C-alpha positions, 0 to 999 in steps of 0.5 A: 669253223663250221658249226651245226645248229639245231633250235626247237621252239615249242608252244603249248596252250591250255585250250586250242588257239583259233589263229595265230601270226608269227614273225620268225627271225630264225634264219641267219644271213650270209655276211663276211663273218658267216657263210650259211652252208645249209639251213632249213626252217620247219613250221606247221603253218603257211609261210611267206618271206620278207626282209625287215627294215634292219636287213633281217630275214623274216619268215611270216607264219600263219595258222588259221586252224585250232591247234594246242601245240606249235613246234618250230625247228631251225637247223643248219650248218654255218661256217664262221670265217673269223673276219672282223665286222665291217661298216657296210652291213646295215641299211641305216647309218649308225646314228639310228642306233642312238635312239632309245627304246622302252627296253633300253631307257637309261634311268638315273642309276644307269646314267650315273654308272655310264658316265664313268666310261668313254667312247673308246674300245678299252673303256667299253671293255671295262664297262662290260666287265663292270656290268657283269660284276654288278648284274649276276647271270641268273636264269629265270629271274627276268622275262623278255618284258624286263627293262634295262633299268629293272634288271640294273636295280635287281642286280640279276638277269640273263644275256638279254638284260646284260645287253640292254644295260650295255646298250642303255649305257652306250647310248647315254654317252653318245655311242651308236649300239645295236642288239644282236640275237643268235647262237654261241658255241661254248663249252660252258654248261652255265650259259644257253647257246641261244644268245644275245650280245651288242655291237657298238659303232666306234670309229668306222666299224662295228665292234662286238661286246658280249657281256656275259662271256666277256668277249669283244670278238665274235669268233664263236657267234652265229648272228640271226638278227639285229635291232634297237633292242630285243623286240626288233631281233627276237627269234619268235614274236607274234600274236594269237587269238584263243589258247588260254595260258601259253607254255614255252619250251625252247632248246638249242644245240650248237656243235662242231659240224661233223660231231654226233648231233 
């Protein structure tokens, strides 16, 4: 299945920034599950390229002049092959993904919830369903700084929160699990096409767990980056000096290649 993706990220500032440094994980890599047929990342600043410790493709953008707005556009076509996940796609052994982080720390409530489940796919599918029943999908109620524990207590959140909670539960019961950022092709207007899900290590392979969509097969997912949590795999992260208050607008479209864009 060939999918066309366009993703615009627009930052506006109350006063001009003096300089900024952005790490952009907006370029998918070729894997057995996805083949990048074309891809272009348009930025207003100088760029260099690197691969981070998790194997993600990173574009480093620097701006050394005052600006009041920064627009980033990623666009291309990716062919999803339908092949299952494999074991040879990470520079680290799976056990690295047992390490907790501030965003995925399991508090007492999450630990008690997680202990109802065991380390097999059927049980994790049941966990996924229970998380979605307990944490209502509600855009706008959390931010990228909310932890799994905070979202679990609040009972509302978005795909990032559902994924962090799933990760916290898995790690508590001894299952290596990683955070994935990317896009999803969906006909539902309720969910954004910029997306996050988890991959858990069971047996000798990674397995997909998309809590918001209750999917354990990544047949419509385009992977951008992986990591221990959102911070490792965020599409855009950076620092700046000046600018005052920042206003972020992001829009993404995922359509079948060949449709009217």
